C-alpha positions in Angstrom: 24.5 -12.6 -4.2 26.6 -14.4 -1.6 26.8 -13.0 1.9 30.1 -11.3 1.4 29.0 -9.6 -1.8 26.2 -7.5 -0.3 27.0 -3.9 0.6 26.4 -2.8 4.2 23.2 -1.1 3.1 21.4 -2.2 -0.1 17.9 -2.7 -1.5 16.8 -6.3 -1.6 13.7 -7.7 -3.3 11.9 -10.7 -1.9 9.9 -13.0 -4.1 7.5 -15.4 -2.3 5.8 -18.6 -3.4 4.4 -21.6 -1.5 3.8 -25.3 -2.3 1.1 -27.7 -1.0 -0.7 -25.3 1.3 -3.5 -26.7 3.4 -6.9 -26.6 1.7 -9.3 -25.0 4.2 -12.2 -24.4 1.8 -14.9 -27.0 1.2 -16.0 -26.5 -2.4 -12.8 -24.9 -3.7 -9.1 -24.4 -3.0 -7.7 -21.9 -0.5 -7.3 -18.2 -1.6 -3.8 -17.5 -0.1 -2.2 -14.2 0.8 1.1 -13.6 2.6 1.5 -10.9 5.2 5.0 -9.9 6.1 5.8 -8.5 9.5 9.0 -6.9 10.8 10.4 -5.5 14.0 11.3 -1.8 13.6 14.8 -0.8 14.7 15.0 -0.8 18.5 11.6 -2.5 18.9 10.6 -6.1 19.8 7.1 -5.6 18.6 5.9 -7.1 15.3 4.5 -4.5 12.9 3.0 -5.3 9.5 5.4 -4.4 6.8 4.0 -5.5 3.4 1.6 -7.9 1.9 1.2 -9.8 -1.3 -1.8 -10.0 -3.5 -4.5 -12.6 -2.8 -4.6 -15.4 -5.4 -7.8 -17.3 -5.8 -8.1 -21.1 -5.7 -4.6 -22.4 -5.4 -2.5 -24.4 -3.0 0.7 -23.5 -4.9 0.7 -19.7 -5.2 3.5 -17.8 -7.0 3.0 -14.3 -5.7 3.7 -11.5 -8.2 3.9 -8.8 -5.6 7.6 -8.1 -4.8 8.7 -7.1 -1.3 11.5 -4.5 -1.4 13.4 -4.0 1.8 16.5 -2.2 2.8 19.2 -4.5 4.0 21.5 -3.3 6.8 24.5 -5.4 7.4 24.9 -4.1 11.0 21.3 -4.9 12.1 19.5 -8.2 12.8 16.4 -7.6 10.8 13.7 -10.2 11.8 10.9 -11.1 9.4 7.7 -13.0 10.0 5.8 -14.5 7.1 2.1 -15.4 7.8 -0.2 -17.1 5.3 -3.9 -16.7 5.4 -6.8 -18.0 3.3 -9.0 -15.0 2.5 -12.6 -16.1 2.7 -14.5 -12.9 2.9 -14.3 -9.1 2.7 -13.5 -8.8 6.4 -10.5 -6.6 7.2 -9.7 -8.6 10.3 -7.0 -11.3 9.8 -8.5 -13.3 12.6 -11.6 -13.7 10.5 -9.7 -15.7 7.9 -8.2 -19.2 8.0 -4.5 -19.3 9.2 -2.4 -21.4 6.9 1.0 -21.3 8.5 4.0 -19.1 9.3 7.7 -18.8 9.0 10.2 -16.6 10.8 13.8 -15.8 9.8 16.2 -12.8 9.5 16.9 -10.9 6.3 20.6 -11.8 6.7 19.7 -15.5 6.3 17.8 -14.7 3.1 20.6 -12.5 1.7 23.3 -15.1 2.5 21.5 -18.1 1.0 19.6 -16.2 -1.9 16.9 -18.8 -1.8 15.3 -20.6 1.1 12.5 -23.3 1.2 11.2 -24.2 4.6 8.0 -25.8 6.1 5.3 -23.5 7.3 4.6 -23.9 11.0 1.5 -23.7 13.1 2.0 -23.4 16.9 5.7 -24.3 16.3 4.9 -27.6 14.5 5.3 -28.1 10.8 2.5 -30.7 10.3 1.0 -30.6 6.8 1.0 -26.9 6.2 3.1 -27.0 3.1 6.3 -25.0 2.4 7.3 -21.4 1.7 9.9 -20.5 -0.8 11.6 -17.1 -0.5 14.1 -15.7 -3.1 16.2 -12.7 -2.2 17.9 -10.6 -4.9 19.8 -7.4 -4.6 18.3 -4.8 -6.8 20.3 -2.6 -9.2 20.2 1.1 -8.9 18.3 1.4 -12.2 15.5 4.1 -11.9 13.6 3.3 -15.0 10.4 1.3 -15.7 9.0 -0.4 -18.7 5.5 0.8 -19.7 4.0 -1.7 -22.2 0.8 -3.1 -23.6 0.2 -6.4 -25.4 -2.5 -7.7 -27.7 -3.2 -11.3 -28.7 -4.6 -12.7 -32.0 -6.1 -16.1 -32.7 -5.2 -17.7 -29.4 -5.9 -21.4 -29.4 -8.8 -22.8 -27.3 -8.5 -26.5 -27.0 -11.6 -26.9 -24.9 -15.1 -27.4 -26.5 -16.9 -26.5 -23.3 -14.9 -23.6 -21.7 -14.4 -20.0 -23.0 -10.9 -18.6 -23.3 -10.0 -16.0 -20.6 -6.4 -15.2 -21.5 -3.8 -13.7 -19.1 0.0 -13.7 -19.2 2.8 -14.3 -16.6 6.3 -12.9 -17.1 9.3 -14.8 -15.6 12.9 -13.5 -15.6 15.8 -15.9 -15.8 18.1 -16.4 -12.9 21.8 -17.2 -12.8 21.0 -20.8 -12.0 18.8 -21.1 -15.1 15.6 -21.1 -13.0 12.9 -18.5 -13.5 11.1 -16.1 -11.1 7.7 -14.6 -11.6 7.9 -10.8 -12.0 4.5 -9.8 -13.3 1.0 -11.2 -14.0 -1.4 -9.3 -16.3 -5.1 -8.9 -15.9 -7.4 -11.5 -17.5 -9.5 -10.7 -20.5 -12.8 -12.6 -20.6 -14.2 -14.8 -23.3 -12.0 -13.9 -26.3 -9.3 -15.3 -28.5 -8.1 -11.8 -29.4 -7.4 -10.2 -26.1 -6.3 -6.6 -25.6 -4.6 -6.5 -22.2 -4.4 -3.4 -20.1 -1.2 -1.3 -20.2 1.0 -2.0 -17.2 4.3 -0.7 -15.9 7.0 -2.5 -14.0 10.5 -1.4 -12.8 13.3 -2.6 -14.9 15.3 -3.6 -11.9 12.4 -6.0 -11.0 11.6 -7.1 -14.6 15.2 -7.9 -15.6 17.4 -6.9 -12.7 18.7 -4.0 -14.8 20.0 -6.3 -17.5 18.1 -5.5 -20.7 19.4 -8.7 -22.4 18.3 -11.1 -19.6 15.9 -13.7 -21.0 12.2 -13.3 -20.1 9.8 -16.2 -20.4 6.2 -15.3 -21.0 3.5 -18.0 -20.4 0.0 -17.3 -21.8 -2.8 -19.0 -19.8 -6.6 -19.2 -19.8 -8.1 -18.3 -16.4 -10.3 -20.8 -14.6 -12.2 -19.9 -11.4 -11.1 -23.2 -9.8 -7.5 -22.2 -10.1 -6.5 -24.9 -12.6 -5.5 -22.4 -15.3 -4.9 -23.9 -18.7 -1.7 -23.2 -20.5 -2.1 -21.8 -24.0 1.6 -21.6 -24.8 4.8 -19.6 -24.2 7.4 -17.4 -25.8 10.7 -15.8 -24.9 11.9 -12.2 -25.3 14.2 -9.5 -23.7 13.7 -6.0 -22.5 16.0 -4.8 -25.4 13.5 -6.3 -27.9 10.4 -5.1 -26.1 11.4 -1.5 -25.8 11.7 -1.2 -29.6 7.9 -1.1 -29.6 5.4 -2.4 -32.1 6.8 -4.2 -35.2 7.7 -7.6 -36.6 10.5 -8.1 -34.0 7.9 -7.9 -31.3 5.4 -10.3 -32.8 5.6 -13.7 -31.0 4.2 -17.1 -31.9 2.8 -18.7 -28.8 4.1 -22.3 -28.6 2.6 -25.1 -26.5 5.6 -27.4 -26.3 3.6 -30.6 -25.4 1.1 -30.1 -28.2 4.0 -29.4 -30.6 5.7 -32.6 -29.5 2.5 -34.7 -29.9 1.4 -33.2 -33.3 4.8 -33.0 -34.9 4.9 -31.1 -38.2 1.2 -30.6 -38.3 1.4 -28.2 -35.3 2.0 -24.6 -36.3 1.4 -22.4 -33.2 -1.2 -21.6 -30.5 -1.8 -18.0 -31.6 0.2 -14.8 -31.7 1.0 -12.1 -29.1 2.2 -8.6 -30.2 3.5 -5.5 -28.5 1.0 -2.7 -29.0 3.0 0.0 -27.3 6.2 0.2 -25.3 8.3 2.9 -23.7 11.0 3.3 -21.0 10.0 5.9 -18.4 12.0 7.5 -15.7 11.0 6.5 -12.2 10.8 9.4 -9.8 11.1 9.4 -6.0 9.1 11.2 -3.3 12.2 13.5 -2.8 12.2 14.3 -6.5 8.8 15.9 -6.1 9.8 17.8 -3.0 12.8 19.2 -4.8 10.6 20.2 -7.6 8.5 22.4 -5.4 5.6 20.1 -4.4 4.0 21.5 -1.2 2.5 19.4 1.6 -0.5 21.0 3.2 -1.8 19.4 6.4 -5.3 19.8 7.9 -6.1 18.6 11.4 -9.5 17.4 12.5 -10.3 17.0 16.2 -13.2 15.0 17.7 -15.1 17.1 20.2 -17.9 14.6 21.0 -19.2 14.1 24.5 -17.9 10.5 24.7 -14.4 12.0 25.3 -15.5 13.0 28.8 -15.6 16.3 30.7 -12.4 18.2 29.9 -12.1 19.2 33.6 -11.9 15.5 34.7 -8.5 13.7 34.8 -10.3 10.7 33.2 -11.3 12.7 30.1 -9.4 12.3 26.9 -9.6 16.1 26.6 -8.3 16.7 30.1 -7.0 20.2 30.2 -3.6 20.1 32.0 -0.7 21.7 29.9 1.7 20.0 32.3 0.3 16.6 31.5 -0.6 16.5 27.7 -3.5 14.4 26.9 -3.6 11.8 24.0 -5.0 14.4 21.6 -2.1 16.8 22.3 0.4 13.9 22.0 -1.0 12.8 18.7 -1.1 16.3 17.3 2.5 16.9 18.4 3.9 13.6 17.1 2.5 13.8 13.6 2.4 17.6 13.3 6.1 18.1 14.1 7.1 15.8 11.2 4.7 17.4 8.7 5.7 20.9 9.9 9.2 20.4 8.3 7.6 19.9 4.9 4.9 22.6 5.1 6.3 25.8 3.5 4.4 28.3 5.6 3.9 26.3 8.8 0.2 27.3 9.0 -2.3 24.5 9.8 -6.1 24.8 9.3 -7.6 23.0 12.2 -11.2 21.7 12.1 -13.4 20.4 14.9 -16.5 18.3 14.8 -19.2 17.0 17.1 -19.6 20.1 19.4 -22.2 22.8 20.2 -20.9 26.2 19.3 -21.2 29.6 21.0 -22.8 31.9 21.7 -25.9 30.0 22.7 -24.5 26.4 22.3 -27.6 25.2 20.6 -26.1 24.5 17.2 -24.2 21.2 16.7 -21.4 21.5 14.1 -19.4 18.8 12.4 -17.2 21.3 10.5 -16.0 24.3 12.5 -12.7 26.1 12.9 -11.0 25.4 16.2 -9.5 28.9 16.5 -13.0 30.4 16.1 -11.9 32.7 13.2 -13.6 31.8 10.0 -11.7 34.6 8.1 -8.3 33.2 9.3 -8.6 29.6 10.4 -4.9 28.9 10.4 -2.7 28.1 13.4 1.0 28.8 13.3 3.1 25.7 13.8 2.2 22.8 16.1 2.4 25.0 19.2 -0.3 27.2 17.7 -2.5 24.2 17.0 -2.2 23.1 20.7 -3.0 26.6 22.0 -6.0 26.9 19.8 -7.2 23.4 20.9 -7.0 24.3 24.6 -8.8 27.6 24.0 -11.5 25.9 22.0 -12.3 23.5 24.8 -13.2 26.5 27.0 -15.6 27.9 24.3 -17.6 24.9 23.0 -19.7 22.1 24.5 -18.9 18.5 23.7 -21.8 16.8 22.1 -22.0 14.4 19.1 -22.4 12.3 17.0 -19.1 11.3 15.4 -19.3 12.4 11.7 -16.2 12.3 9.5 -17.7 13.0 6.0 -18.1 16.8 6.4 -14.4 17.5 7.2 -13.2 14.9 4.6 -15.3 16.7 2.0 -14.0 20.1 3.2 -10.4 19.1 2.6 -11.3 17.3 -0.6 -12.6 20.6 -2.1 -9.1 22.2 -1.6 -7.4 19.1 -3.0 -9.6 19.2 -6.1 -8.2 22.6 -7.0 -4.7 21.1 -7.2 -5.0 18.0 -9.4 -1.8 19.0 -11.1 0.3 17.8 -8.1 1.7 21.2 -7.1 0.2 20.6 -3.7 -0.6 17.4 -1.8 -2.9 17.4 1.2 -2.8 15.4 4.4 -5.8 15.2 6.7 -5.1 14.1 10.3 -8.2 13.1 12.1 -8.0 12.3 15.9 -11.0 10.6 17.4 -12.1 8.5 20.3 -15.1 6.7 19.0 -17.1 4.8 16.4 -18.1 6.6 13.2 -21.9 7.3 13.0 -21.9 8.4 9.4 -20.1 5.3 7.9 -21.9 5.3 4.5 -21.3 9.0 3.9 -17.6 8.6 5.1 -17.0 5.8 2.7 -18.5 7.8 -0.2 -16.3 10.8 0.8 -13.2 8.5 0.8 -14.0 7.0 -2.6 -14.5 10.4 -4.1 -11.3 11.7 -2.5 -9.2 8.7 -3.7 -8.8 10.4 -7.1 -7.5 13.6 -5.5 -4.0 14.5 -4.1 -5.1 13.6 -0.6 -4.1 11.2 2.2 -6.1 10.7 5.4 -4.6 9.6 8.7 -6.9 8.6 11.5 -5.5 8.2 15.0 -7.8 6.6 17.5 -7.4 7.7 21.2 -8.7 6.0 24.3 -9.8 2.4 24.8 -12.8 2.1 22.5 -13.2 -0.6 19.9 -12.1 0.7 16.6 -13.3 -2.1 14.3 -15.1 0.3 12.0 -11.9 2.4 11.6 -10.0 -0.7 10.4 -12.7 -1.0 7.7 -11.6 2.3 6.3 -7.9 1.3 6.2 -8.0 -0.5 2.8 -5.0 -2.8 3.4 -7.2 -5.9 3.2 -10.3 -4.8 1.3 -10.4 -1.6 -0.7 -13.0 0.9 0.6 -16.2 0.9 -1.6 -19.4 2.9 -1.7 -22.5 2.0 -3.8 -20.5 -0.4 -6.0 -17.6 2.1 -6.5 -14.2 1.2 -5.2 -11.6 3.7 -4.1 -9.0 4.2 -6.9 -6.2 4.3 -4.3 -5.7 3.3 -0.7 -5.5 6.7 0.9 -6.5 6.0 4.6 -4.2 4.9 7.4 -5.6 4.1 10.8 -3.7 3.4 14.0 -4.9 3.2 17.7 -2.7 5.4 19.8 -2.9 2.9 22.7 -0.7 0.5 20.8 2.2 3.0 21.1 2.0 4.1 24.7 2.1 0.7 26.5 5.3 0.4 28.6 7.1 3.3 26.9 8.0 6.9 27.5 6.0 9.7 25.9 8.9 10.6 23.6 9.2 7.1 22.3 5.4 6.7 21.9 5.3 9.9 19.8 8.2 8.8 17.7 6.7 5.3 17.0 3.3 6.8 16.3 4.7 9.3 13.8 6.7 6.6 11.9 3.6 4.3 11.8 1.0 6.8 10.5 3.3 8.6 8.1 5.0 5.5 6.6 2.4 5.1 3.8 2.2 8.8 2.8 5.2 8.8 0.3 3.8 5.7 -1.5 0.3 7.3 -1.6 1.8 10.5 -3.1 3.8 8.5 -5.7 0.7 6.5 -6.5 -1.3 9.7 -7.2 1.5 11.2 -9.3 2.1 8.0 -11.3 -1.6 7.4 -12.0 -2.0 10.9 -13.3 1.3 10.9 -15.3 2.7 13.8 -13.3 6.5 14.3 -13.4 8.3 16.5 -11.0 9.5 20.0 -11.9 13.2 20.6 -12.0 14.7 21.2 -8.5 13.8 24.6 -7.1 16.0 24.4 -3.9 19.4 23.1 -3.0 19.6 19.8 -1.3 21.0 21.6 1.8 17.7 23.5 2.0 15.6 20.3 2.2 14.2 19.1 5.5 16.9 17.0 7.1 14.6 14.3 8.7 13.2 12.8 5.6 11.5 9.9 7.4 8.0 10.7 6.2 
């Protein structure tokens, strides 16, 4: 993929590996992860774009997570790669050891195809190791391979260690090198593993070329990172997709042992395809065309920490000529979602207030328009009107409890597991959650439902606990159960209003908080094997600003 060969706009996939990273751990090797940042169009601020998986105990990681990114010939797209050693469950990157960084443009990667550079720290290379980035233009193939493997009689050459087999798949490149494209789970303590079924896009697995050679290396997992090679074999997608049978039964060969033992060496076990199929990959827009409805709920924090609404210092300051941060957040996110909501009616919930008529009852789940029989507000303008009216009826109180309204929306989502409707809960708050255990439990329960949760923090409070709910670093857990999906996105509004106009701030906020929603929707549909219905509308009838 030479520089002149790339189209003005195309999808590029980045593969990242590192060599000779610094070892910041005392009794083991570093556990590296790579965080990729970019500068959104028209901005000079760095925003997290994607991240790889974390690999335990290695100074030479080959990350299996691919980084897809749209290449625009006419734009200078800056990328910043930062390596960290993940040492704990903390969600803060500053709590982990920094291993090094590298900055370049996407055009540099596209034009060179492969780049290897030293990792820097404070602008100095030192002994931080190197980063290797391979860029490949993806084909337009919209299919994926769904496959499962089993092993039989895998060889264990160690008398003292059990066999914990896993496999790594590498596709061949035009220069006869190989690039890691998938790593299976490990199966503990067995010579006859049954690996979990997995799916991988064909454009990633073989660049859309079903006859491209694929090398499979079978290894035994070791906690210190020095995984022992059992052997390897070669195949192609064309062979794999024929499914179980003699053509998809492979002898695992350890070349060094074969060389040493000569004719006495037979093999190091057998790996077979247990099931295989090619499956169509659908897009977010495919589901919209098929009639999937997006239903948005809005939750508003009416706790006393927001300040007296009559005071200009209050986050709830009532001045229609000067919208407060709550109104700005509602408008920014609501106007985008409104285009995808078929009836434009939003249920709006409040929490943390004393309710009329006597203002003695504190509620964490009430309807902002005050009408339990019809709690809907028409369009964003109706939401804002109901919000201002509510401020005159209720008394701000506390504490800040999220679980009741999450569970409220989850009950609706539970009635639509078929994927005909997908729910988005926007929570706007100023403070620290006081029911964190209950909120975590509610999120874990909701992660199996067609639901995404967006939390916008307003004001200048510390939002550390909110970051804990955004499972980008560590998946949310409750009582030993982990969330099946990452369904929470948190952003502090203050990050978008510094040195910019209200219109720009709203635009940036909407892009940031809604960016993950399509992937969360696709994750739900794929996990539950839900395919979109045939198109129910013409493309011209679709919302024109599909930036969700």
